[in-house]
C-alpha positions in Angstrom: -46.7 -93.1 -53.9 -48.1 -90.7 -56.2 -50.1 -88.0 -54.1 -51.3 -86.4 -57.0 -53.4 -89.4 -58.3 -54.4 -90.5 -54.7 -55.9 -86.9 -54.1 -57.2 -86.4 -57.8 -60.6 -85.1 -57.7 -62.1 -87.2 -60.3 -60.8 -90.4 -58.6 -62.3 -89.5 -55.4 -65.7 -88.7 -57.1 -65.6 -91.9 -58.8 -65.0 -93.8 -55.3 -67.7 -91.6 -53.6 -70.2 -92.6 -56.1 -70.2 -96.1 -54.8 -71.3 -94.8 -51.3 -69.2 -97.8 -50.0 -66.7 -95.9 -47.5 -67.5 -96.6 -43.7 -70.5 -99.1 -44.4 -70.8 -102.4 -42.3 -69.3 -105.7 -43.2 -70.7 -107.2 -46.1 -71.2 -110.8 -46.7 -70.1 -110.7 -50.5 -66.8 -108.7 -49.8 -66.1 -110.6 -46.6 -66.4 -113.8 -48.7 -63.8 -112.5 -51.6 -61.0 -112.0 -48.7 -61.6 -115.5 -47.3 -61.2 -116.9 -50.7 -58.1 -114.9 -51.4 -56.5 -116.1 -48.0 -57.5 -119.8 -49.0 -56.0 -119.8 -52.4 -52.8 -118.0 -51.6 -52.4 -119.8 -48.1 -51.9 -116.5 -46.4 -52.8 -115.4 -43.0 -54.3 -112.2 -44.1 -56.2 -111.0 -47.0 -57.9 -107.5 -47.5 -60.4 -105.7 -49.7 -59.2 -102.0 -49.2 -60.5 -98.8 -50.6 -58.0 -95.9 -50.8 -59.5 -92.4 -49.8 -57.9 -89.1 -49.8 -55.8 -89.6 -46.9 -56.5 -93.2 -45.6 -56.9 -96.7 -46.6 -60.1 -98.1 -45.4 -60.7 -102.1 -45.2 -64.0 -103.0 -46.7 -63.2 -106.7 -45.8 -60.6 -108.3 -43.4 -59.7 -111.8 -43.3 -57.0 -112.6 -40.4 -56.6 -109.0 -39.3 -58.8 -107.7 -36.4 -59.2 -104.6 -34.7 -58.0 -102.3 -37.6 -60.4 -100.8 -40.1 -58.3 -98.4 -41.7 -54.6 -96.9 -41.7 -53.3 -93.6 -43.3 -52.2 -93.8 -46.8 -48.5 -92.8 -46.0 -47.2 -96.3 -45.0 -50.0 -98.5 -46.9 -48.7 -100.4 -49.8 -52.4 -100.1 -51.0 -51.9 -96.6 -52.0 -49.1 -97.3 -54.2 -51.2 -100.1 -56.0 -53.9 -97.6 -57.0 -51.1 -95.4 -58.8 -50.7 -98.2 -61.5 -52.7 -100.5 -63.6 -50.7 -103.9 -62.9 -50.5 -106.1 -60.0 -48.2 -105.3 -57.3 -45.9 -108.1 -55.8 -43.3 -108.0 -52.8 -41.8 -111.4 -52.2 -39.6 -110.2 -49.4 -40.4 -106.7 -48.3 -36.9 -106.3 -46.1 -35.0 -106.6 -49.3 -37.2 -104.8 -51.6 -36.1 -101.2 -52.3 -39.7 -100.0 -52.5 -40.6 -101.3 -49.0 -37.6 -102.1 -46.9 -38.0 -98.8 -44.8 -41.7 -99.0 -44.6 -43.1 -98.8 -41.0 -45.4 -101.7 -41.7 -42.3 -103.8 -42.6 -39.8 -102.7 -40.2 -42.4 -102.2 -37.1 -44.2 -104.4 -35.1 -46.5 -105.6 -37.9 -43.8 -107.3 -39.7 -45.0 -107.4 -43.2 -42.6 -109.5 -45.6 -44.9 -110.6 -48.3 -47.4 -108.5 -50.3 -49.3 -109.1 -53.3 -52.3 -106.9 -54.4 -54.4 -106.2 -57.5 -56.0 -102.8 -58.2 -59.8 -102.3 -58.3 -60.4 -100.6 -61.3 -63.7 -99.1 -62.7 -65.1 -99.4 -66.1 -64.0 -95.7 -66.4 -60.5 -96.7 -65.3 -60.3 -95.2 -62.0 -58.3 -97.6 -59.6 -60.2 -97.2 -56.2 -58.4 -99.8 -53.9 -57.0 -103.4 -53.9 -57.5 -107.0 -53.2 -54.3 -107.8 -51.5 -52.8 -110.8 -49.7 -50.0 -110.6 -46.8 -47.7 -112.8 -45.1 -45.4 -112.2 -42.3 -42.7 -114.6 -43.9 -40.9 -114.0 -47.4 -42.6 -116.1 -50.0 -41.8 -116.9 -53.8 -43.0 -114.9 -56.5 -46.6 -115.6 -57.6 -47.0 -117.4 -60.9 -48.6 -115.6 -63.8 -51.8 -117.5 -63.5 -51.9 -116.7 -59.6 -51.6 -113.0 -60.4 -54.5 -113.7 -62.7 -56.6 -115.0 -60.0 -56.1 -111.8 -57.9 -56.9 -109.7 -60.7 -60.2 -111.8 -61.1 -61.0 -111.4 -57.7 -60.5 -107.7 -57.8 -62.9 -107.8 -60.7 -65.5 -109.5 -58.8 -65.4 -106.6 -56.2 -66.0 -104.0 -58.8 -68.6 -106.2 -60.3 -70.5 -105.9 -56.9 -70.0 -102.2 -56.5 -71.6 -101.8 -60.0 -74.4 -104.0 -59.2 -75.0 -102.2 -55.8 -74.9 -98.8 -57.6 -77.4 -99.7 -60.4 -79.7 -101.2 -57.7 -79.6 -98.1 -55.7 -80.2 -95.9 -58.7 -82.9 -97.9 -59.8 -84.6 -97.8 -56.7 -84.4 -94.2 -56.3 -86.1 -93.7 -59.8 -88.6 -96.0 -58.7 -89.6 -94.1 -55.6 -89.7 -90.8 -57.5 -91.8 -92.4 -60.4 -94.2 -93.9 -57.6 -95.0 -90.5 -55.9 -92.5 -87.9 -56.7 -90.0 -86.3 -54.4 -92.4 -85.8 -51.5 -92.0 -89.8 -50.9 -88.3 -89.1 -50.3 -89.3 -87.1 -47.3 -91.9 -90.0 -45.9 -90.1 -92.9 -44.2 -93.0 -95.2 -44.9 -92.9 -94.5 -48.5 -89.2 -95.6 -48.7 -87.9 -99.0 -50.3 -86.3 -100.9 -47.4 -83.0 -102.8 -48.3 -81.1 -105.4 -46.0 -77.5 -104.2 -45.9 -76.5 -107.9 -45.5 -78.6 -109.9 -47.9 -79.4 -107.0 -50.3 -83.0 -108.3 -50.1 -86.0 -105.7 -50.3 -88.9 -105.8 -47.6 -92.4 -105.8 -49.2 -95.4 -106.3 -47.3 -93.6 -107.5 -44.2 -91.7 -110.1 -46.2 -87.8 -110.0 -47.3 -87.7 -111.0 -51.0 -85.0 -110.5 -53.7 -84.7 -107.3 -55.8 -85.9 -109.1 -59.0 -89.0 -110.5 -57.0 -89.7 -107.0 -55.5 -89.5 -105.7 -59.1 -92.1 -108.4 -60.4 -94.5 -108.1 -57.3 -94.5 -104.3 -57.2 -94.3 -103.4 -61.1 -94.9 -106.7 -62.9 -91.3 -106.8 -64.3 -90.3 -110.3 -65.0 -86.3 -110.7 -64.4 -84.3 -114.0 -65.1 -80.7 -112.5 -64.5 -78.9 -109.5 -63.6 -80.1 -106.0 -65.1 -77.9 -103.6 -66.7 -78.4 -100.0 -66.1 -79.8 -99.3 -69.6 -82.3 -102.2 -69.6 -83.8 -101.0 -66.3 -84.4 -97.7 -67.4 -86.0 -98.9 -70.5 -88.4 -101.2 -68.3 -89.0 -98.1 -66.1 -90.2 -96.2 -69.3 -92.2 -99.1 -70.6 -94.2 -99.4 -67.0 -94.7 -95.7 -66.7 -96.2 -95.7 -70.4 -98.3 -98.8 -69.5 -99.8 -97.4 -66.3 -100.5 -94.0 -68.0 -102.3 -95.9 -70.7 -104.4 -98.1 -68.2 -105.1 -95.2 -65.5 -108.9 -94.4 -65.4 -110.1 -91.5 -67.0 -112.1 -89.0 -64.7 -114.2 -87.6 -67.8 -115.2 -91.1 -68.7 -116.3 -91.9 -65.3 -118.4 -88.7 -65.1 
């Protein structure tokens, strides 16, 4: 494990920007773990995030009662120190793992395969990994590619949630300025499970919220730049149609 990379300030800042650590269970990430367990026919699959001194599990399939472990024995910490998938077919025979407490201890890890979660700016934050307590044959290249695709889905979800949060924060400020942030009634409420937005007592999709509140028509995912342009257009349109007090007089 490369401690210098694990504790690198820029990597940790990249992890913190997603505001995902210690959040409640989430259906999307849980689904990724379930799919991984089914595809690879393993008893345990995880979506992990490697913090400065711990590995925290955002999603756990087949592993109950454990939400995090220290970095030191965790294989996920080794995975984030490289770009490639990490594969251990028999941990008792592999020099990288044969003395690891997770291998020689009660947990009895024997098989481990993981793909790193790599951000668009190339920081490695965690893994999608599959685990068995029995040795297994090496994965085929196409199977490793599936693991990498699942890791890519996790990153895509993190980016979507980040963009949505930044957009909603911008819209709050656009509606009423920073004073709104101190007023609970003015804040936009988002369901942590479904990611729907509450408006007029009803839970609607993010896209429907934008259409109802701001007249924006959305037919698919929104990039950050596109959302910024839409916000500027809306502010310009609002300014041009606002009643002029002088004209009223």
